[in-house]
Each structure stands twice: as structure tokens, then as C-alpha cells.
C-alpha positions as CSV (number, residue, x, y, z in Angstrom):
1,X,36.9,27.6,89.7
2,X,34.5,30.6,88.7
3,X,31.7,29.7,86.6
4,X,31.7,31.1,82.8
5,X,28.8,33.6,82.4
6,X,27.8,34.1,78.6
7,X,25.4,35.6,76.1
8,X,24.4,35.8,72.4
9,X,24.1,38.7,70.4
10,X,21.8,37.9,67.4
11,X,19.7,39.7,65.1
12,X,16.5,38.9,63.2
13,X,12.6,39.3,62.4
14,X,10.0,36.7,63.7
15,X,8.8,35.4,60.6
16,X,5.2,34.8,62.1
17,X,4.7,38.4,62.8
18,X,5.9,39.6,59.6
19,X,3.6,37.3,58.0
20,X,0.8,38.6,60.0
21,X,1.7,42.1,59.0
22,X,1.7,41.4,55.5
23,X,-1.9,39.9,55.9
24,X,-2.9,42.6,57.5
25,X,-1.5,45.1,55.2
26,X,-2.9,43.2,52.1
27,X,-6.5,43.3,53.9
28,X,-6.0,47.1,54.6
29,X,-4.8,47.9,50.9
30,X,-7.7,45.7,49.4
31,X,-10.4,48.1,51.2
32,X,-8.6,51.3,50.6
33,X,-10.5,53.4,47.8
34,X,-7.3,54.7,46.1
35,X,-6.2,50.8,45.6
36,X,-9.8,50.0,44.4
37,X,-9.3,47.8,40.8
38,X,-5.5,48.5,40.7
39,X,-3.6,45.2,40.6
40,X,-1.5,45.4,43.5
41,X,0.5,42.4,45.2
42,X,2.6,41.9,48.4
43,X,4.3,38.7,48.5
44,X,6.2,37.2,51.8
45,X,9.0,34.3,50.6
46,X,10.0,32.8,53.7
47,X,12.7,30.8,52.4
48,X,14.8,33.5,50.9
49,X,13.7,35.8,53.9
50,X,12.2,38.4,51.0
51,X,9.3,40.5,50.5
52,X,8.3,41.7,47.2
53,X,5.6,44.6,46.7
54,X,4.2,45.2,43.3
55,X,2.2,48.4,42.2
56,X,0.9,49.8,39.0
57,X,3.0,53.0,40.0
58,X,6.0,54.4,42.0
59,X,3.7,56.8,44.2
60,X,1.1,54.0,45.1
61,X,4.1,51.4,45.8
62,X,5.4,53.7,48.6
63,X,2.0,53.9,49.7
64,X,1.8,50.3,50.2
65,X,5.2,50.3,51.8
66,X,4.2,53.2,54.3
67,X,1.3,50.8,55.1
68,X,3.4,47.4,55.6
69,X,5.8,49.6,57.9
70,X,3.0,50.7,60.0
71,X,1.9,47.0,60.5
72,X,5.2,45.9,61.1
73,X,5.7,48.6,63.8
74,X,2.6,47.7,65.3
75,X,3.4,43.9,65.5
76,X,6.8,44.5,66.9
77,X,9.1,43.8,64.0
78,X,12.4,45.5,64.0
79,X,12.3,47.9,61.1
80,X,15.7,48.3,61.1
81,X,16.1,44.9,59.8
82,X,14.2,45.4,56.9
83,X,16.7,46.4,53.7
84,X,14.6,47.7,50.9
85,X,16.0,47.9,47.5
86,X,15.6,49.9,44.2
87,X,12.3,50.4,43.0
88,X,12.7,48.3,39.1
89,X,9.9,48.4,36.3
90,X,8.5,45.1,36.2
91,X,5.9,43.5,33.3
92,X,2.8,45.2,32.2
93,X,3.9,48.9,33.1
94,X,3.9,48.1,36.8
95,X,6.9,48.5,39.3
96,X,8.2,46.2,42.0
97,X,10.4,46.5,45.0
98,X,12.4,43.8,46.7
99,X,12.6,44.1,50.6
100,X,14.9,41.8,52.4
101,X,14.5,40.8,55.9
102,X,18.0,40.6,57.7
103,X,18.4,37.1,59.9
104,X,21.1,37.0,62.0
105,X,24.3,39.4,62.3
106,X,26.1,40.2,59.0
107,X,29.6,39.0,59.3
108,X,31.1,42.6,59.1
109,X,28.8,43.8,61.8
110,X,30.0,40.7,63.8
111,X,33.8,42.1,63.3
112,X,32.8,45.3,64.2
113,X,31.1,44.0,67.6
114,X,34.1,42.2,68.3
115,X,36.5,45.0,67.6
116,X,34.5,47.5,69.7
117,X,34.4,44.9,72.7
118,X,38.4,44.5,72.2
119,X,39.0,48.5,72.1
120,X,37.5,48.9,75.4
121,X,39.6,46.2,77.2
122,X,37.4,44.5,79.7
123,X,39.6,42.3,81.8
124,X,38.4,38.7,81.2
125,X,35.7,39.3,78.4
126,X,36.1,36.9,75.2
127,X,34.2,37.4,72.2
128,X,33.7,34.6,69.5
129,X,31.9,35.0,66.3
130,X,29.6,31.8,65.6
131,X,27.9,31.8,62.2
132,X,25.4,34.6,62.3
133,X,25.6,35.5,66.1
134,X,28.4,36.6,68.4
135,X,28.9,34.7,71.6
136,X,30.2,36.9,74.5
137,X,31.5,35.2,77.7
138,X,33.1,35.9,80.8
139,X,33.5,34.9,84.6
140,X,31.8,38.5,85.7
141,X,28.5,39.4,85.2
142,X,29.2,42.9,85.9
143,X,31.7,43.1,82.7
144,X,28.6,40.9,80.7
145,X,26.2,44.0,81.9
146,X,29.2,46.5,80.7
147,X,29.2,44.9,77.2
148,X,25.6,45.1,76.8
149,X,25.5,48.5,77.6
150,X,28.2,49.4,75.3
151,X,27.0,47.8,72.1
152,X,23.3,49.0,73.0
153,X,25.2,52.7,72.8
154,X,26.4,52.0,69.4
155,X,24.3,52.0,66.2
156,X,25.4,48.8,64.0
157,X,22.3,49.8,61.2
158,X,20.7,46.8,62.5
159,X,18.4,45.8,65.6
160,X,20.7,43.7,67.9
161,X,19.2,41.3,70.7
162,X,20.9,39.9,73.6
163,X,19.9,36.0,74.1
164,X,20.4,32.8,75.7
165,X,22.6,34.3,79.2
166,X,23.7,31.6,80.8
167,X,25.9,30.1,83.1
168,X,28.5,27.1,82.3
């Protein structure tokens, strides 16, 4: 009997790297001349996977967001997994923006991945949605590598990672 090979398609942000990028961005913003004496804040809520930026006006909020994005990119955080919300007015004539950190593959994206793999009719490839990841298994490593190439070629709107490659 041939062994079954499998791997998982996942997505997510390393929260420690996000925290480091937020701390670096806050330090840079505190030292910038155009932010001196202004009440600005960057808060990371790890439990909710939420980043909240607050500034006196929309222009400074966008400048803060550019600094945060630059730090995230340098730290290797996939910026495709950052979903920005609308800029909302807040108390004290300030504005705020919430940024959601995408952890795991959303169910509609997982179904799209499974549908894409099934449309290409690989002989012995099986896909299973397991919570916030997709497990792909097959007795053939070549078919699994073809599936990886196929999924990498498509844009699902999030950064995908191919992990946990193993033989069962």
C-alpha cells in the first residue's frame, strides 16, 4: 500500500511580528516632527486580532497607516492579510480606523480552493476543509506539487501558506 502524502493550506499573521512592527511604528511616529504634541495611538488587541489607529485628522491617520505598513513589510508580515475598515469619526474630534488581522482561511475562500482543485480533476487528490485550513492529500507527491503550483497561481485575496507537509 502506498503512503498518503498531505499538506495544509493555511493563512495568518505572526502576532509577535505584528506586535514588533506596531512598537517600531509607534516609536517612529513619536519621534516625527509632524506628530509632535498630537494625540495619536496605535493599539493591538491580540485576542480580537484587531489593530486600532487613532489620530486628530484623516491626513495624519493615513500617514500613520503608511508607517505601520512599511514596518509590517520589513518584518515579513503579509500585508494581504490586513483588512482595513472605514475611517470613522471618534470622540474629541478625532478619527480612528480598525484593521482586522486575517488568521486562518475564511470558509468561502476554502470552498473556492477546493472547487479550483476539483475542477482540474487531479486523479487521486482529495481536499478537506478542516476549520480554518484546507488539507490536501494524495499518494502522489507530483500531484501535490501540481496542486501547490495551481493554488499559488490564483489570487484569493489573502496570503496563503503551504505547511505541514507529511507522509502518513
